[in-house]
N, C-alpha and C positions, 0 to 999 in steps of 0.2 A: 166345625165352624160354628161359632157362637153368634147368634143374631142379637145385636144390641138394640136396633130399632125394629120392633116386632111389626109395626104397621107397614113399613116399607121393606121389611126383610133385608136390612143392611147389616152385614157382618162386622165383627170387630176388625177383621183383617182389612176390609175395605176402608174403614174409618182410619186405621193406623196408616194405610197407604196414602190416604188423602192428607193426613197430618204431615207425613214425611215429604209430601209434594207441596207443602206450604199452607195448608189449611190450618192456621194457628188460632182460630176462634171458632166458637160454636156456629156462628152464622156462615163462616167459610166452609165448615164441614157440611152444613145443610146444603149449600150450593153445590158442593162437589159430589155428595153421595145421595142426597134426598133424605137422609136420616133426620128425624125430628119434624118432618113436614107432613106426616100422616094424620090420621084421625085424632090422635091424642095431642098433637102439636108439641111433641117433645115431653109431655108430662111423665112418660115412663122412662125415657132414655136420656134426657138432657144431662142428668148428673153423671151417668156412665160415660157419655161423650166427653164431658168436661174432664173427667178423670183420665181418659185416654189422651186427650190433648196435653194435659199436664205431665203424664208419664213419658210422652214421646216428644 
């Protein structure tokens, strides 16, 4: 399992699941998973999350 959000330890699998369940924006992924809401405020993971949204 690959952690995408290191601050909140959110895996790629959890983000993909959220996207498949309708989280089609960065903000919706944040709400569904907590990714991007840690200490760096998405500075490290936002681009990866946006790529996952686009791919799925």
